[in-house]
C-alpha positions as CSV (number, residue, x, y, z in Angstrom):
1,M,22.5,-21.2,31.9
2,Q,19.1,-20.0,33.2
3,K,16.2,-20.8,30.9
4,K,13.9,-18.1,29.6
5,V,10.1,-17.9,29.1
6,L,8.1,-15.8,26.6
7,F,4.7,-15.3,28.1
8,I,1.8,-14.3,25.7
9,L,-1.2,-12.7,27.2
10,F,-4.4,-11.3,25.6
11,K,-4.3,-7.9,27.3
12,R,-2.5,-5.9,30.0
13,Y,-4.9,-5.6,32.9
14,R,-5.5,-2.4,34.8
15,G,-7.8,-1.9,37.8
16,I,-10.1,-4.7,38.9
17,L,-9.3,-8.1,37.7
18,E,-11.9,-10.6,36.4
19,G,-11.7,-14.4,36.5
20,G,-9.4,-14.9,33.5
21,G,-7.2,-12.0,34.6
22,V,-6.8,-13.5,38.0
23,C,-5.6,-16.8,36.5
24,N,-3.3,-15.1,34.1
25,E,-1.7,-13.0,36.9
26,R,-1.3,-16.2,39.0
27,N,0.4,-18.0,36.1
28,L,2.7,-15.1,35.3
29,S,3.6,-14.5,38.9
30,M,4.5,-18.2,39.5
31,T,6.5,-18.4,36.3
32,K,8.5,-15.4,37.5
33,E,9.1,-17.0,40.9
34,L,10.2,-20.2,39.2
35,F,12.6,-18.7,36.6
36,G,13.4,-15.2,38.0
37,E,11.7,-12.1,36.9
38,H,14.5,-11.1,34.5
39,N,14.1,-14.4,32.6
40,V,10.4,-13.9,31.9
41,D,9.2,-11.5,29.2
42,V,5.6,-10.7,28.3
43,L,3.9,-9.8,25.0
44,Y,0.4,-8.4,25.2
45,L,-2.0,-8.5,22.3
46,H,-3.9,-5.5,23.6
47,D,-3.3,-2.9,26.2
48,E,-6.5,-2.2,28.2
49,E,-5.5,1.5,28.5
50,R,-5.5,2.0,24.8
51,K,-8.8,2.2,23.0
52,R,-9.0,-0.1,20.0
53,S,-9.8,1.6,16.7
54,L,-12.8,0.7,14.5
55,F,-10.3,-0.5,11.9
56,S,-8.8,-3.0,14.3
57,Y,-12.3,-4.4,15.0
58,F,-13.0,-4.6,11.2
59,M,-9.7,-6.4,10.6
60,A,-10.4,-8.8,13.5
61,L,-13.7,-9.7,11.9
62,L,-12.1,-10.3,8.5
63,L,-9.5,-12.6,10.1
64,F,-11.9,-14.7,12.3
65,P,-12.6,-17.2,9.5
66,F,-8.8,-18.0,9.3
67,G,-8.4,-18.7,13.0
68,Y,-7.1,-15.4,14.1
69,Y,-9.0,-14.8,17.3
70,N,-10.2,-11.2,18.2
71,G,-7.2,-9.1,17.3
72,V,-4.5,-11.6,16.6
73,T,-3.0,-10.7,13.3
74,P,-0.3,-12.1,11.0
75,T,1.9,-9.2,12.1
76,F,1.5,-10.1,15.8
77,I,2.3,-13.7,15.1
78,K,5.4,-12.7,13.0
79,K,6.6,-10.6,16.0
80,I,6.3,-13.7,18.2
81,I,8.0,-16.0,15.8
82,T,10.9,-13.5,15.5
83,K,11.2,-13.1,19.2
84,A,10.6,-16.8,20.2
85,D,14.0,-18.1,19.1
86,G,15.6,-16.5,22.1
87,Y,13.4,-18.4,24.6
88,D,13.2,-22.0,25.8
89,Y,9.5,-21.8,26.5
90,V,6.5,-20.0,25.0
91,F,3.6,-19.9,27.5
92,L,0.3,-19.2,25.8
93,G,-2.0,-17.5,28.4
94,T,-5.1,-18.8,26.6
95,S,-5.9,-21.7,24.3
96,L,-7.4,-19.1,22.0
97,F,-3.8,-18.5,20.9
98,G,-3.7,-22.0,19.4
99,L,-2.9,-20.6,16.0
100,I,0.3,-19.1,17.5
101,A,1.3,-22.6,18.6
102,K,0.7,-23.9,15.0
103,K,2.7,-21.1,13.3
104,L,5.6,-21.6,15.7
105,R,5.7,-25.3,14.9
106,V,5.5,-24.6,11.1
107,V,8.6,-22.4,11.2
108,G,10.4,-25.0,13.3
109,Y,10.5,-23.5,16.8
110,K,12.6,-25.8,18.9
111,G,11.5,-24.8,22.4
112,R,8.5,-26.0,24.4
113,I,5.0,-24.6,24.0
114,I,2.6,-24.6,27.0
115,S,-1.1,-23.7,26.5
116,F,-3.4,-22.8,29.4
117,F,-7.1,-23.5,29.0
118,H,-9.3,-21.2,31.0
119,N,-12.3,-23.0,29.6
120,V,-13.3,-25.2,26.7
121,E,-13.7,-22.1,24.7
122,S,-16.3,-23.2,22.2
123,I,-18.6,-24.2,25.0
124,Y,-17.9,-21.1,26.9
125,Y,-18.7,-18.8,24.0
126,D,-21.8,-20.8,23.1
127,A,-23.0,-20.1,26.6
128,V,-22.2,-16.4,26.9
129,L,-22.8,-15.0,23.4
130,P,-26.3,-13.7,22.7
131,K,-28.2,-16.1,20.4
132,H,-29.0,-13.2,18.0
133,L,-25.4,-11.8,17.8
134,P,-24.2,-11.5,14.2
135,F,-21.3,-13.7,13.4
136,R,-21.9,-15.7,16.5
137,D,-21.1,-19.1,14.8
138,L,-18.0,-17.5,13.3
139,I,-16.7,-16.6,16.8
140,I,-17.5,-20.0,18.3
141,N,-15.9,-21.9,15.4
142,C,-12.8,-19.8,15.6
143,A,-12.6,-20.6,19.4
144,K,-13.0,-24.3,18.7
145,R,-10.3,-24.2,16.0
146,N,-7.8,-22.6,18.4
147,D,-8.6,-25.1,21.1
148,G,-7.8,-27.7,18.5
149,Y,-4.5,-26.1,17.5
150,S,-3.5,-25.8,21.1
151,C,-4.2,-29.5,21.6
152,R,-2.3,-30.5,18.5
153,F,0.8,-28.2,18.6
154,A,1.4,-27.5,22.3
155,D,3.8,-29.7,24.2
156,K,1.7,-29.4,27.4
157,I,-1.8,-28.2,28.0
158,I,-3.1,-27.2,31.4
159,V,-6.8,-27.3,32.3
160,L,-8.6,-26.3,35.5
161,N,-10.7,-29.3,36.2
162,E,-11.6,-32.9,35.2
163,R,-14.7,-31.8,33.4
164,D,-12.7,-29.7,30.9
165,A,-10.1,-32.5,30.6
166,N,-12.9,-34.9,29.6
167,L,-14.5,-32.4,27.1
168,I,-11.1,-31.7,25.5
169,R,-10.5,-35.4,25.1
170,E,-13.9,-35.9,23.6
171,K,-13.7,-32.9,21.2
172,H,-10.1,-32.9,20.3
173,G,-8.7,-36.3,21.1
174,R,-6.0,-34.9,23.4
175,N,-5.4,-35.8,27.1
176,A,-4.7,-32.8,29.3
177,D,-1.1,-33.0,30.7
178,I,-1.9,-31.1,33.9
179,I,-5.1,-30.4,35.9
180,M,-4.4,-27.4,38.0
181,P,-7.4,-25.8,39.7
182,V,-8.1,-22.1,40.4
183,T,-5.8,-20.7,43.2
184,L,-5.4,-17.3,44.8
185,K,-2.7,-15.6,46.7
186,D,-3.8,-15.5,50.3
187,A,-5.4,-12.1,51.0
188,L,-6.0,-12.8,54.7
189,A,-3.3,-11.1,56.7
190,S,-4.7,-13.0,59.7
191,P,-7.5,-15.6,59.7
192,M,-10.8,-14.4,61.0
193,E,-11.1,-16.7,64.0
194,D,-14.6,-15.4,64.6
195,D,-17.2,-17.6,66.3
196,T,-20.0,-15.1,65.9
197,L,-23.1,-16.8,64.7
198,T,-25.0,-15.9,61.5
199,R,-27.8,-13.5,62.1
200,K,-31.5,-14.5,62.3
201,K,-32.0,-12.3,59.3
202,P,-28.7,-13.2,57.6
203,L,-26.8,-11.0,55.1
204,C,-26.6,-13.0,52.0
205,M,-24.3,-11.6,49.3
206,F,-23.5,-12.2,45.7
207,I,-20.1,-11.1,44.6
208,G,-19.2,-11.3,40.9
209,S,-18.8,-9.1,37.8
210,C,-21.6,-8.1,35.4
211,F,-21.4,-11.1,33.1
212,P,-24.1,-13.2,31.4
213,A,-23.8,-16.3,33.6
214,N,-23.7,-14.2,36.8
215,N,-26.5,-11.9,35.7
216,E,-28.7,-14.9,34.8
217,G,-28.1,-16.4,38.3
218,V,-28.7,-13.2,40.2
219,L,-31.9,-12.4,38.4
220,W,-33.1,-15.9,38.9
221,F,-32.4,-15.8,42.6
222,V,-34.2,-12.4,43.0
223,K,-37.3,-13.6,41.2
224,N,-37.5,-17.2,42.5
225,V,-35.9,-17.3,45.9
226,L,-35.7,-13.9,47.5
227,P,-39.5,-13.4,47.9
228,F,-39.7,-16.5,50.0
229,V,-36.8,-16.0,52.5
230,E,-36.3,-13.4,55.3
231,I,-32.8,-12.2,54.4
232,D,-30.8,-9.1,53.6
233,F,-29.5,-9.4,50.1
234,M,-26.6,-7.5,48.5
235,I,-25.0,-7.6,45.1
236,V,-21.4,-6.5,44.7
237,G,-19.2,-6.6,41.6
238,K,-17.6,-4.9,38.7
239,G,-20.1,-3.3,36.4
240,M,-23.1,-4.4,38.5
241,A,-24.6,-0.9,38.5
242,K,-25.6,-1.6,34.9
243,L,-27.4,-4.8,35.8
244,K,-29.4,-2.8,38.4
245,S,-30.3,0.0,35.9
246,D,-31.5,-2.5,33.3
247,N,-33.7,-4.6,35.7
248,K,-36.6,-3.1,37.7
249,C,-36.6,-6.2,40.0
250,L,-33.4,-4.9,41.5
251,E,-34.5,-1.4,42.3
252,N,-34.9,-2.1,46.1
253,I,-31.8,-4.2,46.4
254,E,-28.5,-2.8,47.4
255,V,-26.0,-3.0,44.6
256,I,-22.3,-2.0,45.0
257,S,-20.4,-1.6,41.8
258,D,-16.7,-1.4,40.9
259,V,-15.2,-1.8,44.3
260,P,-11.4,-2.2,44.2
261,D,-11.1,-4.1,47.5
262,L,-13.8,-6.7,48.2
263,S,-12.4,-7.9,51.6
264,S,-14.7,-5.8,53.8
265,Y,-17.7,-7.2,51.9
266,F,-16.6,-10.8,52.3
267,R,-16.0,-10.2,56.0
268,K,-19.4,-8.9,56.8
269,A,-21.5,-11.5,54.8
270,D,-23.1,-14.3,56.7
271,F,-23.5,-16.3,53.5
272,M,-22.2,-16.1,50.0
273,V,-25.1,-17.0,47.7
274,L,-23.7,-18.0,44.2
275,P,-26.4,-19.3,41.9
276,V,-24.5,-19.9,38.7
277,F,-26.0,-22.3,36.2
278,S,-23.8,-22.1,33.1
279,G,-20.2,-21.8,32.0
280,S,-17.0,-23.7,31.7
281,G,-13.7,-23.7,33.7
282,M,-14.0,-22.8,37.4
283,K,-15.5,-19.9,39.3
284,I,-13.0,-17.6,40.9
285,K,-15.6,-16.2,43.2
286,T,-15.9,-19.6,44.9
287,C,-12.2,-19.7,45.5
288,E,-12.3,-16.2,47.0
289,A,-15.1,-17.1,49.3
290,L,-13.2,-20.2,50.5
291,M,-10.2,-18.1,51.1
292,Y,-12.2,-15.8,53.4
293,G,-13.7,-18.7,55.2
294,K,-17.2,-18.0,54.1
295,N,-20.4,-20.1,54.2
296,I,-21.3,-20.7,50.6
297,I,-24.6,-21.8,49.1
298,G,-24.1,-22.5,45.4
299,T,-25.0,-24.7,42.4
300,D,-23.3,-27.6,40.8
301,E,-21.6,-25.0,38.5
302,T,-20.5,-22.9,41.4
303,F,-18.6,-25.8,42.9
304,E,-17.4,-27.4,39.6
305,G,-13.7,-28.4,40.1
306,Y,-13.8,-28.0,43.8
307,D,-13.4,-31.2,45.9
308,A,-15.1,-30.8,49.3
309,D,-18.1,-31.7,51.5
310,F,-20.4,-29.0,50.3
311,D,-22.8,-29.5,53.2
312,R,-20.0,-28.4,55.5
313,I,-19.3,-25.4,53.3
314,G,-22.9,-24.3,53.3
315,G,-25.0,-26.2,50.7
316,K,-25.3,-27.3,47.1
317,C,-28.7,-26.2,45.6
318,N,-29.9,-26.3,42.0
319,S,-33.6,-25.3,42.3
320,A,-35.5,-22.6,44.0
321,S,-37.0,-25.0,46.5
322,E,-33.6,-26.3,47.5
323,Y,-32.3,-22.7,48.0
324,I,-35.4,-21.7,50.1
325,R,-35.1,-24.8,52.2
326,C,-31.3,-24.4,52.8
327,I,-31.5,-20.7,53.7
328,N,-34.5,-21.2,56.0
329,H,-32.6,-24.0,57.7
330,Y,-29.8,-21.7,58.6
331,I,-32.2,-19.0,59.7
332,E,-33.6,-21.5,62.2
333,N,-30.1,-23.0,63.0
334,P,-27.4,-20.2,63.0
335,I,-23.8,-21.3,62.4
336,P,-20.5,-19.5,62.8
337,R,-20.0,-16.7,60.2
338,F,-16.3,-17.8,59.8
339,N,-16.4,-21.3,58.3
340,R,-13.1,-23.0,59.3
341,Y,-13.7,-25.9,56.9
342,S,-14.0,-23.5,53.9
343,R,-10.7,-21.9,54.9
344,E,-9.1,-25.4,55.3
345,I,-10.2,-26.4,51.8
346,Y,-8.7,-23.2,50.4
347,L,-5.3,-23.8,52.2
348,L,-5.2,-27.4,51.2
349,R,-6.2,-27.2,47.6
350,H,-6.5,-23.6,46.3
351,S,-3.6,-21.6,47.8
352,E,-0.6,-20.9,45.6
353,S,1.6,-23.1,47.8
354,A,-0.8,-26.0,47.3
355,I,-0.1,-26.1,43.5
356,S,3.5,-25.0,43.3
357,N,4.9,-28.5,42.4
358,T,2.1,-29.0,39.9
359,F,2.8,-25.8,38.2
360,K,6.5,-26.5,38.1
361,S,5.8,-29.8,36.3
362,A,4.5,-27.8,33.3
363,F,8.1,-26.9,32.4
364,E,9.5,-30.4,32.9
């Protein structure tokens, strides 16, 4: 008899996917390929098309101290418990559903529970939540509690990189069962075998959504690097019009917001400039740039979880002086706009085919 999987996701995505959504869609798609679409059912906590009521936000706030993360309710968990008996596996799309794993075990669920860690969530929320936000500590503690429940009650936990595996071991005393990096379905119908050299005044592009770690990096670059290099600079990403309207330093910079298809922007960039200094997990934008065979200049955080020779990809820079020196080097010494080595790293380690056996092992 064919085995069945119940997939639990935070929300049904519509439109442009962000980092977590990309990973969730990857996991769901590969699960369907493995078991057959008719053997995989999905439960969503939220539907992005429906506006949440003020009452639902109030209830979420009341339930945070008890480990119910941002909209998870006893009713939702009861629905999962009732449904789960008909499934061999429950796949939790985020470790923030750790309480669900705990409740399933309490009622004696006999199947296997798999939990996917997008980040070490307490570290992630500590980095992205404003310091003055009311109930900030409550949210971080709830995230930490759910990470702990996932570690304690899931049969297998999947993390994105060695750093997160080490932090989970340190904070929760659990070894990750699987380290499975960010991957993307190949969007290149045909590789851009283009030997055109980067321009003397290169087009350097930041692609990423309006998000605290991205915003911090972009504004830092504009203030500390851009005045000292002769480049064209462009910002592209979901919600980035708001970043421009909120910051006068961006008024003379081209900002493209909410583009459903980024491929044309990747294609015309000479360099992807990705100055990201904080976060957890891995950066999807780095994987996208590798897929398109781009030259990438980024920080330690940009390349976290990626195993490659970063000088061949473009350069690893963590200070303004390093960025300025690296960019000026390429202005004086143009290189091909299509970076074959970046593309090779994507195919070898970050395409879906590269991790198919690793993903399959989550269900063994």
